[in-house]
Predicted model as a PDB file, atoms N, CA, C, CB and O in Angstrom, pLDDT in the B-factor column:
MODEL        1                                                                  
ATOM      1  N   MET A   1      70.977  63.574 151.881  1.00 84.00           N  
ATOM      2  CA  MET A   1      69.628  64.338 151.509  1.00 84.00           C  
ATOM      3  C   MET A   1      68.646  63.663 152.444  1.00 84.00           C  
ATOM      4  CB  MET A   1      69.123  64.190 149.824  1.00 84.00           C  
ATOM      5  O   MET A   1      68.562  62.435 152.457  1.00 84.00           O  
ATOM      6  N   GLU A   2      67.912  64.418 153.214  1.00 89.00           N  
ATOM      7  CA  GLU A   2      66.954  64.013 154.200  1.00 89.00           C  
ATOM      8  C   GLU A   2      65.610  63.853 153.515  1.00 89.00           C  
ATOM      9  CB  GLU A   2      66.884  65.023 155.360  1.00 89.00           C  
ATOM     10  O   GLU A   2      65.482  64.323 152.384  1.00 89.00           O  
ATOM     11  N   TRP A   3      64.556  63.207 154.126  1.00 90.00           N  
ATOM     12  CA  TRP A   3      63.224  62.887 153.642  1.00 90.00           C  
ATOM     13  C   TRP A   3      62.562  64.335 153.474  1.00 90.00           C  
ATOM     14  CB  TRP A   3      62.386  61.866 154.705  1.00 90.00           C  
ATOM     15  O   TRP A   3      61.858  64.537 152.485  1.00 90.00           O  
ATOM     16  N   TYR A   4      62.748  65.227 154.304  1.00 91.00           N  
ATOM     17  CA  TYR A   4      62.170  66.569 154.309  1.00 91.00           C  
ATOM     18  C   TYR A   4      62.681  67.258 153.014  1.00 91.00           C  
ATOM     19  CB  TYR A   4      62.582  67.394 155.643  1.00 91.00           C  
ATOM     20  O   TYR A   4      61.943  67.964 152.326  1.00 91.00           O  
ATOM     21  N   ASP A   5      64.025  67.006 152.710  1.00 92.00           N  
ATOM     22  CA  ASP A   5      64.405  67.757 151.547  1.00 92.00           C  
ATOM     23  C   ASP A   5      63.805  67.405 150.217  1.00 92.00           C  
ATOM     24  CB  ASP A   5      65.767  67.673 151.421  1.00 92.00           C  
ATOM     25  O   ASP A   5      63.611  68.204 149.300  1.00 92.00           O  
ATOM     26  N   ILE A   6      63.531  66.107 150.214  1.00 94.00           N  
ATOM     27  CA  ILE A   6      62.825  65.449 149.062  1.00 94.00           C  
ATOM     28  C   ILE A   6      61.421  65.968 148.904  1.00 94.00           C  
ATOM     29  CB  ILE A   6      62.775  63.917 149.246  1.00 94.00           C  
ATOM     30  O   ILE A   6      60.932  66.197 147.797  1.00 94.00           O  
ATOM     31  N   ILE A   7      60.799  66.144 150.024  1.00 96.00           N  
ATOM     32  CA  ILE A   7      59.331  66.586 150.005  1.00 96.00           C  
ATOM     33  C   ILE A   7      59.340  68.077 149.612  1.00 96.00           C  
ATOM     34  CB  ILE A   7      58.578  66.368 151.485  1.00 96.00           C  
ATOM     35  O   ILE A   7      58.461  68.548 148.891  1.00 96.00           O  
ATOM     36  N   PHE A   8      60.399  68.833 150.125  1.00 95.00           N  
ATOM     37  CA  PHE A   8      60.544  70.249 149.794  1.00 95.00           C  
ATOM     38  C   PHE A   8      60.895  70.486 148.159  1.00 95.00           C  
ATOM     39  CB  PHE A   8      61.740  70.856 150.759  1.00 95.00           C  
ATOM     40  O   PHE A   8      60.493  71.442 147.496  1.00 95.00           O  
ATOM     41  N   LEU A   9      61.616  69.548 147.747  1.00 97.00           N  
ATOM     42  CA  LEU A   9      61.908  69.647 146.209  1.00 97.00           C  
ATOM     43  C   LEU A   9      60.652  69.285 145.382  1.00 97.00           C  
ATOM     44  CB  LEU A   9      63.124  68.633 145.771  1.00 97.00           C  
ATOM     45  O   LEU A   9      60.351  69.891 144.354  1.00 97.00           O  
ATOM     46  N   ILE A  10      59.962  68.292 145.879  1.00 97.00           N  
ATOM     47  CA  ILE A  10      58.789  67.978 145.130  1.00 97.00           C  
ATOM     48  C   ILE A  10      57.716  68.989 145.148  1.00 97.00           C  
ATOM     49  CB  ILE A  10      58.264  66.773 145.583  1.00 97.00           C  
ATOM     50  O   ILE A  10      57.041  69.255 144.153  1.00 97.00           O  
ATOM     51  N   VAL A  11      57.564  69.592 146.396  1.00 97.00           N  
ATOM     52  CA  VAL A  11      56.542  70.644 146.450  1.00 97.00           C  
ATOM     53  C   VAL A  11      57.000  71.923 145.543  1.00 97.00           C  
ATOM     54  CB  VAL A  11      56.309  71.076 148.013  1.00 97.00           C  
ATOM     55  O   VAL A  11      56.228  72.611 144.874  1.00 97.00           O  
ATOM     56  N   GLY A  12      58.378  72.098 145.651  1.00 97.00           N  
ATOM     57  CA  GLY A  12      58.909  73.208 144.758  1.00 97.00           C  
ATOM     58  C   GLY A  12      58.581  73.021 143.319  1.00 97.00           C  
ATOM     59  O   GLY A  12      58.169  73.950 142.624  1.00 97.00           O  
ATOM     60  N   ILE A  13      58.767  71.819 142.881  1.00 98.00           N  
ATOM     61  CA  ILE A  13      58.594  71.438 141.420  1.00 98.00           C  
ATOM     62  C   ILE A  13      57.133  71.603 140.974  1.00 98.00           C  
ATOM     63  CB  ILE A  13      59.047  69.932 141.172  1.00 98.00           C  
ATOM     64  O   ILE A  13      56.795  72.085 139.893  1.00 98.00           O  
ATOM     65  N   ILE A  14      56.287  71.139 141.946  1.00 97.00           N  
ATOM     66  CA  ILE A  14      54.700  71.273 141.714  1.00 97.00           C  
ATOM     67  C   ILE A  14      54.371  72.650 141.687  1.00 97.00           C  
ATOM     68  CB  ILE A  14      53.793  70.584 142.844  1.00 97.00           C  
ATOM     69  O   ILE A  14      53.534  72.997 140.854  1.00 97.00           O  
ATOM     70  N   ALA A  15      54.946  73.641 142.557  1.00 97.00           N  
ATOM     71  CA  ALA A  15      54.692  74.944 142.478  1.00 97.00           C  
ATOM     72  C   ALA A  15      55.196  75.672 141.161  1.00 97.00           C  
ATOM     73  CB  ALA A  15      55.241  75.510 143.635  1.00 97.00           C  
ATOM     74  O   ALA A  15      54.564  76.603 140.661  1.00 97.00           O  
ATOM     75  N   ILE A  16      56.240  75.238 140.700  1.00 96.00           N  
ATOM     76  CA  ILE A  16      56.759  75.891 139.366  1.00 96.00           C  
ATOM     77  C   ILE A  16      55.705  75.331 138.349  1.00 96.00           C  
ATOM     78  CB  ILE A  16      58.445  75.438 138.926  1.00 96.00           C  
ATOM     79  O   ILE A  16      55.125  76.145 137.631  1.00 96.00           O  
ATOM     80  N   ILE A  17      55.461  74.186 138.256  1.00 96.00           N  
ATOM     81  CA  ILE A  17      54.655  73.649 137.177  1.00 96.00           C  
ATOM     82  C   ILE A  17      53.187  74.322 137.205  1.00 96.00           C  
ATOM     83  CB  ILE A  17      54.578  72.044 137.324  1.00 96.00           C  
ATOM     84  O   ILE A  17      52.641  74.584 136.133  1.00 96.00           O  
ATOM     85  N   LEU A  18      52.611  74.573 138.313  1.00 96.00           N  
ATOM     86  CA  LEU A  18      51.279  75.210 138.424  1.00 96.00           C  
ATOM     87  C   LEU A  18      51.399  76.620 138.073  1.00 96.00           C  
ATOM     88  CB  LEU A  18      50.678  75.073 139.816  1.00 96.00           C  
ATOM     89  O   LEU A  18      50.478  77.191 137.490  1.00 96.00           O  
ATOM     90  N   SER A  19      52.573  77.268 138.422  1.00 94.00           N  
ATOM     91  CA  SER A  19      52.752  78.602 138.048  1.00 94.00           C  
ATOM     92  C   SER A  19      52.761  78.785 136.497  1.00 94.00           C  
ATOM     93  CB  SER A  19      54.016  79.100 138.661  1.00 94.00           C  
ATOM     94  O   SER A  19      52.165  79.706 135.937  1.00 94.00           O  
ATOM     95  N   LEU A  20      53.468  77.855 135.869  1.00 94.00           N  
ATOM     96  CA  LEU A  20      53.649  77.994 134.538  1.00 94.00           C  
ATOM     97  C   LEU A  20      52.318  77.601 133.815  1.00 94.00           C  
ATOM     98  CB  LEU A  20      54.835  77.177 134.105  1.00 94.00           C  
ATOM     99  O   LEU A  20      52.137  78.016 132.670  1.00 94.00           O  
ATOM    100  N   MET A  21      51.436  76.869 134.391  1.00 92.00           N  
ATOM    101  CA  MET A  21      50.133  76.423 133.763  1.00 92.00           C  
ATOM    102  C   MET A  21      49.153  77.640 133.760  1.00 92.00           C  
ATOM    103  CB  MET A  21      49.478  75.155 134.588  1.00 92.00           C  
ATOM    104  O   MET A  21      48.218  77.679 132.959  1.00 92.00           O  
ATOM    105  N   GLN A  22      49.386  78.652 134.686  1.00 89.00           N  
ATOM    106  CA  GLN A  22      48.475  79.756 134.743  1.00 89.00           C  
ATOM    107  C   GLN A  22      48.666  80.570 133.472  1.00 89.00           C  
ATOM    108  CB  GLN A  22      48.699  80.610 136.016  1.00 89.00           C  
ATOM    109  O   GLN A  22      49.764  80.795 132.964  1.00 89.00           O  
ATOM    110  N   GLY A  23      47.485  80.994 133.003  1.00 75.00           N  
ATOM    111  CA  GLY A  23      47.468  82.002 131.852  1.00 75.00           C  
ATOM    112  C   GLY A  23      47.903  83.339 132.222  1.00 75.00           C  
ATOM    113  O   GLY A  23      47.757  83.779 133.363  1.00 75.00           O  
ATOM    114  N   GLY A  24      48.423  83.970 131.295  1.00 68.00           N  
ATOM    115  CA  GLY A  24      49.007  85.375 131.465  1.00 68.00           C  
ATOM    116  C   GLY A  24      47.843  86.398 131.722  1.00 68.00           C  
ATOM    117  O   GLY A  24      46.805  86.423 131.061  1.00 68.00           O  
ATOM    118  N   LYS A  25      48.106  87.133 132.635  1.00 60.00           N  
ATOM    119  CA  LYS A  25      46.883  88.132 132.939  1.00 60.00           C  
ATOM    120  C   LYS A  25      47.203  89.428 132.267  1.00 60.00           C  
ATOM    121  CB  LYS A  25      46.636  88.420 134.586  1.00 60.00           C  
ATOM    122  O   LYS A  25      46.389  90.351 132.227  1.00 60.00           O  
ATOM    123  N   SER A  26      48.374  89.489 131.750  1.00 57.00           N  
ATOM    124  CA  SER A  26      48.737  91.002 131.284  1.00 57.00           C  
ATOM    125  C   SER A  26      49.489  90.793 129.936  1.00 57.00           C  
ATOM    126  CB  SER A  26      49.783  91.893 132.455  1.00 57.00           C  
ATOM    127  O   SER A  26      49.650  89.652 129.503  1.00 57.00           O  
ATOM    128  N   GLN A  27      49.923  91.826 129.308  1.00 54.00           N  
ATOM    129  CA  GLN A  27      50.564  91.867 128.045  1.00 54.00           C  
ATOM    130  C   GLN A  27      52.071  91.560 128.178  1.00 54.00           C  
ATOM    131  CB  GLN A  27      50.336  93.216 127.407  1.00 54.00           C  
ATOM    132  O   GLN A  27      52.794  91.415 127.192  1.00 54.00           O  
ATOM    133  N   GLY A  28      52.508  91.467 129.459  1.00 56.00           N  
ATOM    134  CA  GLY A  28      54.003  91.141 129.671  1.00 56.00           C  
ATOM    135  C   GLY A  28      54.746  92.374 129.729  1.00 56.00           C  
ATOM    136  O   GLY A  28      54.169  93.446 129.914  1.00 56.00           O  
ATOM    137  N   ALA A  29      56.159  92.271 129.561  1.00 57.00           N  
ATOM    138  CA  ALA A  29      57.032  93.183 129.585  1.00 57.00           C  
ATOM    139  C   ALA A  29      56.768  94.412 128.572  1.00 57.00           C  
ATOM    140  CB  ALA A  29      58.226  92.524 129.380  1.00 57.00           C  
ATOM    141  O   ALA A  29      56.824  95.574 128.975  1.00 57.00           O  
ATOM    142  N   SER A  30      56.506  94.116 127.368  1.00 59.00           N  
ATOM    143  CA  SER A  30      56.185  95.120 126.413  1.00 59.00           C  
ATOM    144  C   SER A  30      54.931  96.009 126.781  1.00 59.00           C  
ATOM    145  CB  SER A  30      55.970  94.442 125.103  1.00 59.00           C  
ATOM    146  O   SER A  30      54.908  97.209 126.509  1.00 59.00           O  
ATOM    147  N   GLY A  31      53.945  95.396 127.381  1.00 56.00           N  
ATOM    148  CA  GLY A  31      52.830  96.150 127.961  1.00 56.00           C  
ATOM    149  C   GLY A  31      53.259  97.105 129.050  1.00 56.00           C  
ATOM    150  O   GLY A  31      52.808  98.247 129.129  1.00 56.00           O  
ATOM    151  N   ALA A  32      54.052  96.651 129.798  1.00 55.00           N  
ATOM    152  CA  ALA A  32      54.637  97.487 131.051  1.00 55.00           C  
ATOM    153  C   ALA A  32      55.390  98.669 130.499  1.00 55.00           C  
ATOM    154  CB  ALA A  32      55.695  96.584 132.025  1.00 55.00           C  
ATOM    155  O   ALA A  32      55.291  99.802 130.968  1.00 55.00           O  
ATOM    156  N   ILE A  33      56.147  98.340 129.479  1.00 63.00           N  
ATOM    157  CA  ILE A  33      56.976  99.561 129.216  1.00 63.00           C  
ATOM    158  C   ILE A  33      56.198 100.543 128.343  1.00 63.00           C  
ATOM    159  CB  ILE A  33      58.339  99.184 128.511  1.00 63.00           C  
ATOM    160  O   ILE A  33      56.347 101.755 128.496  1.00 63.00           O  
ATOM    161  N   THR A  34      55.373 100.037 127.434  1.00 62.00           N  
ATOM    162  CA  THR A  34      54.604 100.962 126.586  1.00 62.00           C  
ATOM    163  C   THR A  34      53.357 101.553 127.289  1.00 62.00           C  
ATOM    164  CB  THR A  34      54.169 100.237 125.317  1.00 62.00           C  
ATOM    165  O   THR A  34      52.866 102.600 126.867  1.00 62.00           O  
ATOM    166  N   GLY A  35      52.819 100.877 128.392  1.00 59.00           N  
ATOM    167  CA  GLY A  35      51.733 101.448 129.075  1.00 59.00           C  
ATOM    168  C   GLY A  35      50.398 100.870 128.451  1.00 59.00           C  
ATOM    169  O   GLY A  35      49.295 101.308 128.775  1.00 59.00           O  
ATOM    170  N   GLY A  36      50.575  99.885 127.559  1.00 58.00           N  
ATOM    171  CA  GLY A  36      49.397  99.288 126.785  1.00 58.00           C  
ATOM    172  C   GLY A  36      48.684  98.337 127.793  1.00 58.00           C  
ATOM    173  O   GLY A  36      49.343  97.734 128.640  1.00 58.00           O  
ATOM    174  N   GLY A  37      47.375  98.212 127.698  1.00 58.00           N  
ATOM    175  CA  GLY A  37      46.617  97.157 128.271  1.00 58.00           C  
ATOM    176  C   GLY A  37      46.680  97.379 129.846  1.00 58.00           C  
ATOM    177  O   GLY A  37      46.893  96.427 130.597  1.00 58.00           O  
ATOM    178  N   LEU A  38      46.495  98.618 130.296  1.00 57.00           N  
ATOM    179  CA  LEU A  38      46.417  99.032 131.722  1.00 57.00           C  
ATOM    180  C   LEU A  38      45.117  98.753 132.301  1.00 57.00           C  
ATOM    181  CB  LEU A  38      46.703 100.471 131.892  1.00 57.00           C  
ATOM    182  O   LEU A  38      44.218  99.590 132.378  1.00 57.00           O  
ATOM    183  N   ASN A  39      45.044  97.600 132.691  1.00 61.00           N  
ATOM    184  CA  ASN A  39      43.690  97.077 133.317  1.00 61.00           C  
ATOM    185  C   ASN A  39      43.838  96.583 134.766  1.00 61.00           C  
ATOM    186  CB  ASN A  39      43.103  95.850 132.454  1.00 61.00           C  
ATOM    187  O   ASN A  39      43.434  95.491 135.163  1.00 61.00           O  
ATOM    188  N   ILE A  40      44.494  97.557 135.546  1.00 63.00           N  
ATOM    189  CA  ILE A  40      44.820  97.114 136.887  1.00 63.00           C  
ATOM    190  C   ILE A  40      43.570  96.983 137.680  1.00 63.00           C  
ATOM    191  CB  ILE A  40      45.783  98.060 137.567  1.00 63.00           C  
ATOM    192  O   ILE A  40      43.468  96.060 138.488  1.00 63.00           O  
ATOM    193  N   PHE A  41      42.497  97.945 137.484  1.00 64.00           N  
ATOM    194  CA  PHE A  41      41.223  97.751 138.365  1.00 64.00           C  
ATOM    195  C   PHE A  41      40.266  97.124 137.745  1.00 64.00           C  
ATOM    196  CB  PHE A  41      40.625  98.932 138.843  1.00 64.00           C  
ATOM    197  O   PHE A  41      39.163  97.156 138.289  1.00 64.00           O  
ATOM    198  N   VAL A  42      40.391  96.467 136.593  1.00 64.00           N  
ATOM    199  CA  VAL A  42      39.375  95.797 135.889  1.00 64.00           C  
ATOM    200  C   VAL A  42      38.963  94.487 136.754  1.00 64.00           C  
ATOM    201  CB  VAL A  42      39.895  95.444 134.407  1.00 64.00           C  
ATOM    202  O   VAL A  42      39.837  93.779 137.255  1.00 64.00           O  
ATOM    203  N   LYS A  43      37.740  94.239 136.882  1.00 66.00           N  
ATOM    204  CA  LYS A  43      37.422  93.071 137.703  1.00 66.00           C  
ATOM    205  C   LYS A  43      37.089  91.996 136.829  1.00 66.00           C  
ATOM    206  CB  LYS A  43      36.313  93.311 138.670  1.00 66.00           C  
ATOM    207  O   LYS A  43      36.062  92.020 136.151  1.00 66.00           O  
ATOM    208  N   THR A  44      38.015  90.928 136.808  1.00 70.00           N  
ATOM    209  CA  THR A  44      37.831  89.816 136.093  1.00 70.00           C  
ATOM    210  C   THR A  44      37.647  88.579 136.865  1.00 70.00           C  
ATOM    211  CB  THR A  44      38.843  89.694 135.256  1.00 70.00           C  
ATOM    212  O   THR A  44      38.288  88.480 137.911  1.00 70.00           O  
ATOM    213  N   LYS A  45      36.886  87.641 136.517  1.00 76.00           N  
ATOM    214  CA  LYS A  45      36.659  86.477 137.337  1.00 76.00           C  
ATOM    215  C   LYS A  45      37.323  85.282 136.671  1.00 76.00           C  
ATOM    216  CB  LYS A  45      35.148  86.233 137.554  1.00 76.00           C  
ATOM    217  O   LYS A  45      37.183  85.113 135.460  1.00 76.00           O  
ATOM    218  N   GLU A  46      38.000  84.494 137.372  1.00 77.00           N  
ATOM    219  CA  GLU A  46      38.575  83.257 136.903  1.00 77.00           C  
ATOM    220  C   GLU A  46      37.304  82.168 136.959  1.00 77.00           C  
ATOM    221  CB  GLU A  46      39.927  82.815 137.889  1.00 77.00           C  
ATOM    222  O   GLU A  46      36.509  82.123 137.898  1.00 77.00           O  
ATOM    223  N   ARG A  47      37.259  81.334 135.830  1.00 84.00           N  
ATOM    224  CA  ARG A  47      36.338  80.356 135.833  1.00 84.00           C  
ATOM    225  C   ARG A  47      36.862  79.084 135.391  1.00 84.00           C  
ATOM    226  CB  ARG A  47      35.279  80.725 135.091  1.00 84.00           C  
ATOM    227  O   ARG A  47      37.815  79.042 134.612  1.00 84.00           O  
ATOM    228  N   GLY A  48      36.262  77.970 135.870  1.00 89.00           N  
ATOM    229  CA  GLY A  48      36.717  76.630 135.449  1.00 89.00           C  
ATOM    230  C   GLY A  48      37.932  76.294 135.924  1.00 89.00           C  
ATOM    231  O   GLY A  48      38.272  76.477 137.093  1.00 89.00           O  
ATOM    232  N   ILE A  49      38.765  75.699 134.889  1.00 91.00           N  
ATOM    233  CA  ILE A  49      40.053  75.201 135.238  1.00 91.00           C  
ATOM    234  C   ILE A  49      40.970  76.247 135.677  1.00 91.00           C  
ATOM    235  CB  ILE A  49      40.628  74.496 134.148  1.00 91.00           C  
ATOM    236  O   ILE A  49      41.864  75.968 136.476  1.00 91.00           O  
ATOM    237  N   GLU A  50      40.825  77.420 135.223  1.00 90.00           N  
ATOM    238  CA  GLU A  50      41.689  78.605 135.568  1.00 90.00           C  
ATOM    239  C   GLU A  50      41.728  78.911 137.129  1.00 90.00           C  
ATOM    240  CB  GLU A  50      41.141  79.892 134.793  1.00 90.00           C  
ATOM    241  O   GLU A  50      42.746  79.217 137.751  1.00 90.00           O  
ATOM    242  N   LYS A  51      40.429  78.773 137.666  1.00 92.00           N  
ATOM    243  CA  LYS A  51      40.233  79.086 139.078  1.00 92.00           C  
ATOM    244  C   LYS A  51      40.827  77.812 139.856  1.00 92.00           C  
ATOM    245  CB  LYS A  51      38.610  79.374 139.421  1.00 92.00           C  
ATOM    246  O   LYS A  51      41.453  78.020 140.896  1.00 92.00           O  
ATOM    247  N   VAL A  52      40.681  76.715 139.466  1.00 93.00           N  
ATOM    248  CA  VAL A  52      41.041  75.452 140.093  1.00 93.00           C  
ATOM    249  C   VAL A  52      42.726  75.625 140.197  1.00 93.00           C  
ATOM    250  CB  VAL A  52      40.473  74.048 139.118  1.00 93.00           C  
ATOM    251  O   VAL A  52      43.341  75.530 141.259  1.00 93.00           O  
ATOM    252  N   ILE A  53      43.268  75.864 139.045  1.00 94.00           N  
ATOM    253  CA  ILE A  53      44.685  75.955 139.031  1.00 94.00           C  
ATOM    254  C   ILE A  53      45.144  77.031 139.971  1.00 94.00           C  
ATOM    255  CB  ILE A  53      45.182  76.205 137.652  1.00 94.00           C  
ATOM    256  O   ILE A  53      46.132  76.857 140.684  1.00 94.00           O  
ATOM    257  N   SER A  54      44.385  78.232 139.985  1.00 93.00           N  
ATOM    258  CA  SER A  54      44.823  79.423 140.803  1.00 93.00           C  
ATOM    259  C   SER A  54      44.940  79.034 142.238  1.00 93.00           C  
ATOM    260  CB  SER A  54      43.828  80.622 140.673  1.00 93.00           C  
ATOM    261  O   SER A  54      45.895  79.298 142.968  1.00 93.00           O  
ATOM    262  N   ILE A  55      43.778  78.324 142.586  1.00 94.00           N  
ATOM    263  CA  ILE A  55      43.483  77.908 144.132  1.00 94.00           C  
ATOM    264  C   ILE A  55      44.638  76.941 144.397  1.00 94.00           C  
ATOM    265  CB  ILE A  55      41.883  77.110 144.422  1.00 94.00           C  
ATOM    266  O   ILE A  55      45.274  77.063 145.443  1.00 94.00           O  
ATOM    267  N   LEU A  56      44.957  75.955 143.483  1.00 96.00           N  
ATOM    268  CA  LEU A  56      45.990  74.921 143.806  1.00 96.00           C  
ATOM    269  C   LEU A  56      47.369  75.545 143.935  1.00 96.00           C  
ATOM    270  CB  LEU A  56      46.025  73.816 142.713  1.00 96.00           C  
ATOM    271  O   LEU A  56      48.148  75.075 144.763  1.00 96.00           O  
ATOM    272  N   THR A  57      47.742  76.633 143.127  1.00 96.00           N  
ATOM    273  CA  THR A  57      48.818  77.273 143.193  1.00 96.00           C  
ATOM    274  C   THR A  57      48.992  77.967 144.528  1.00 96.00           C  
ATOM    275  CB  THR A  57      48.863  78.092 142.139  1.00 96.00           C  
ATOM    276  O   THR A  57      50.052  77.920 145.152  1.00 96.00           O  
ATOM    277  N   LEU A  58      47.964  78.582 144.924  1.00 96.00           N  
ATOM    278  CA  LEU A  58      48.015  79.243 146.329  1.00 96.00           C  
ATOM    279  C   LEU A  58      48.167  78.335 147.467  1.00 96.00           C  
ATOM    280  CB  LEU A  58      46.781  80.018 146.598  1.00 96.00           C  
ATOM    281  O   LEU A  58      48.784  78.664 148.481  1.00 96.00           O  
ATOM    282  N   ILE A  59      47.577  77.127 147.299  1.00 97.00           N  
ATOM    283  CA  ILE A  59      47.705  76.157 148.431  1.00 97.00           C  
ATOM    284  C   ILE A  59      49.134  75.541 148.395  1.00 97.00           C  
ATOM    285  CB  ILE A  59      46.577  74.992 148.330  1.00 97.00           C  
ATOM    286  O   ILE A  59      49.773  75.405 149.439  1.00 97.00           O  
ATOM    287  N   VAL A  60      49.600  75.192 147.258  1.00 97.00           N  
ATOM    288  CA  VAL A  60      51.052  74.684 147.132  1.00 97.00           C  
ATOM    289  C   VAL A  60      52.176  75.676 147.510  1.00 97.00           C  
ATOM    290  CB  VAL A  60      51.308  74.260 145.683  1.00 97.00           C  
ATOM    291  O   VAL A  60      53.244  75.347 148.027  1.00 97.00           O  
ATOM    292  N   ASP A  61      51.804  76.922 147.188  1.00 97.00           N  
ATOM    293  CA  ASP A  61      52.826  77.993 147.533  1.00 97.00           C  
ATOM    294  C   ASP A  61      52.798  78.210 149.026  1.00 97.00           C  
ATOM    295  CB  ASP A  61      52.534  79.379 146.776  1.00 97.00           C  
ATOM    296  O   ASP A  61      53.852  78.479 149.603  1.00 97.00           O  
ATOM    297  N   ILE A  62      51.678  78.111 149.681  1.00 97.00           N  
ATOM    298  CA  ILE A  62      51.793  78.279 151.214  1.00 97.00           C  
ATOM    299  C   ILE A  62      52.326  77.094 151.812  1.00 97.00           C  
ATOM    300  CB  ILE A  62      50.452  78.579 151.893  1.00 97.00           C  
ATOM    301  O   ILE A  62      52.946  77.163 152.873  1.00 97.00           O  
ATOM    302  N   ALA A  63      52.115  75.903 151.155  1.00 97.00           N  
ATOM    303  CA  ALA A  63      52.794  74.646 151.796  1.00 97.00           C  
ATOM    304  C   ALA A  63      54.237  74.757 151.573  1.00 97.00           C  
ATOM    305  CB  ALA A  63      52.277  73.243 151.181  1.00 97.00           C  
ATOM    306  O   ALA A  63      54.986  74.339 152.456  1.00 97.00           O  
ATOM    307  N   PHE A  64      54.753  75.298 150.437  1.00 97.00           N  
ATOM    308  CA  PHE A  64      56.248  75.502 150.205  1.00 97.00           C  
ATOM    309  C   PHE A  64      56.773  76.370 151.227  1.00 97.00           C  
ATOM    310  CB  PHE A  64      56.575  76.110 148.824  1.00 97.00           C  
ATOM    311  O   PHE A  64      57.783  76.035 151.847  1.00 97.00           O  
ATOM    312  N   MET A  65      56.117  77.570 151.483  1.00 97.00           N  
ATOM    313  CA  MET A  65      56.673  78.424 152.478  1.00 97.00           C  
ATOM    314  C   MET A  65      56.697  77.904 153.876  1.00 97.00           C  
ATOM    315  CB  MET A  65      55.978  79.628 152.467  1.00 97.00           C  
ATOM    316  O   MET A  65      57.555  78.220 154.702  1.00 97.00           O  
ATOM    317  N   THR A  66      55.664  77.056 154.099  1.00 97.00           N  
ATOM    318  CA  THR A  66      55.528  76.510 155.502  1.00 97.00           C  
ATOM    319  C   THR A  66      56.665  75.529 155.683  1.00 97.00           C  
ATOM    320  CB  THR A  66      54.092  75.787 155.763  1.00 97.00           C  
ATOM    321  O   THR A  66      57.320  75.529 156.725  1.00 97.00           O  
ATOM    322  N   ILE A  67      56.890  74.766 154.775  1.00 96.00           N  
ATOM    323  CA  ILE A  67      57.928  73.587 154.702  1.00 96.00           C  
ATOM    324  C   ILE A  67      59.220  74.321 154.929  1.00 96.00           C  
ATOM    325  CB  ILE A  67      57.944  72.712 153.205  1.00 96.00           C  
ATOM    326  O   ILE A  67      59.909  74.023 155.904  1.00 96.00           O  
ATOM    327  N   ALA A  68      59.599  75.283 154.073  1.00 96.00           N  
ATOM    328  CA  ALA A  68      60.676  76.101 154.226  1.00 96.00           C  
ATOM    329  C   ALA A  68      60.996  76.650 155.505  1.00 96.00           C  
ATOM    330  CB  ALA A  68      60.555  77.044 153.430  1.00 96.00           C  
ATOM    331  O   ALA A  68      62.158  76.608 155.907  1.00 96.00           O  
ATOM    332  N   ILE A  69      60.066  77.168 156.196  1.00 96.00           N  
ATOM    333  CA  ILE A  69      60.188  77.652 157.586  1.00 96.00           C  
ATOM    334  C   ILE A  69      60.430  76.615 158.574  1.00 96.00           C  
ATOM    335  CB  ILE A  69      59.006  78.362 157.983  1.00 96.00           C  
ATOM    336  O   ILE A  69      61.271  76.743 159.464  1.00 96.00           O  
ATOM    337  N   LEU A  70      59.661  75.535 158.415  1.00 94.00           N  
ATOM    338  CA  LEU A  70      59.861  74.362 159.438  1.00 94.00           C  
ATOM    339  C   LEU A  70      61.277  73.903 159.153  1.00 94.00           C  
ATOM    340  CB  LEU A  70      58.740  73.067 159.259  1.00 94.00           C  
ATOM    341  O   LEU A  70      62.017  73.808 160.132  1.00 94.00           O  
ATOM    342  N   ILE A  71      61.746  73.615 158.005  1.00 93.00           N  
ATOM    343  CA  ILE A  71      63.114  73.054 157.874  1.00 93.00           C  
ATOM    344  C   ILE A  71      64.173  73.995 158.403  1.00 93.00           C  
ATOM    345  CB  ILE A  71      63.419  72.729 156.417  1.00 93.00           C  
ATOM    346  O   ILE A  71      65.176  73.619 159.010  1.00 93.00           O  
ATOM    347  N   ASN A  72      63.868  75.244 158.124  1.00 93.00           N  
ATOM    348  CA  ASN A  72      64.971  76.145 158.727  1.00 93.00           C  
ATOM    349  C   ASN A  72      64.964  76.219 160.279  1.00 93.00           C  
ATOM    350  CB  ASN A  72      64.812  77.616 158.180  1.00 93.00           C  
ATOM    351  O   ASN A  72      65.986  76.427 160.933  1.00 93.00           O  
ATOM    352  N   ALA A  73      63.799  76.043 160.787  1.00 93.00           N  
ATOM    353  CA  ALA A  73      63.705  76.203 162.275  1.00 93.00           C  
ATOM    354  C   ALA A  73      64.047  74.892 162.906  1.00 93.00           C  
ATOM    355  CB  ALA A  73      62.271  76.670 162.739  1.00 93.00           C  
ATOM    356  O   ALA A  73      64.624  74.961 163.991  1.00 93.00           O  
ATOM    357  N   TYR A  74      63.796  73.735 162.426  1.00 88.00           N  
ATOM    358  CA  TYR A  74      64.075  72.358 162.998  1.00 88.00           C  
ATOM    359  C   TYR A  74      65.285  71.796 162.547  1.00 88.00           C  
ATOM    360  CB  TYR A  74      63.030  71.404 162.687  1.00 88.00           C  
ATOM    361  O   TYR A  74      65.973  71.207 163.380  1.00 88.00           O  
ATOM    362  N   ALA A  75      65.660  71.868 161.407  1.00 77.00           N  
ATOM    363  CA  ALA A  75      66.877  71.124 160.825  1.00 77.00           C  
ATOM    364  C   ALA A  75      68.069  71.944 160.735  1.00 77.00           C  
ATOM    365  CB  ALA A  75      66.607  70.599 159.447  1.00 77.00           C  
ATOM    366  O   ALA A  75      69.154  71.434 160.457  1.00 77.00           O  
ATOM    367  N   GLY A  76      67.942  73.085 160.935  1.00 62.00           N  
ATOM    368  CA  GLY A  76      69.168  73.954 160.645  1.00 62.00           C  
ATOM    369  C   GLY A  76      69.868  74.047 161.986  1.00 62.00           C  
ATOM    370  O   GLY A  76      70.911  74.691 162.095  1.00 62.00           O  
TER     371      GLY A  76                                                      
ENDMDL                                                                          
END                                                                             
């Protein structure tokens, strides 16, 4: 296992943890099946820690994809 594989694994685990820390924005699968809580176009703003986690998730996910592309291009 190379050093870039370890970094890729760590960034992936951080991405999973941040994704799990985000609050649910819908009613889940039951709401999708029954049509309940159809708030697609409702404008809601994230505030405080939710906004920070959302921004961190975006940054880590972009880093994850970039690392995946670089590993595939250079190490493969």
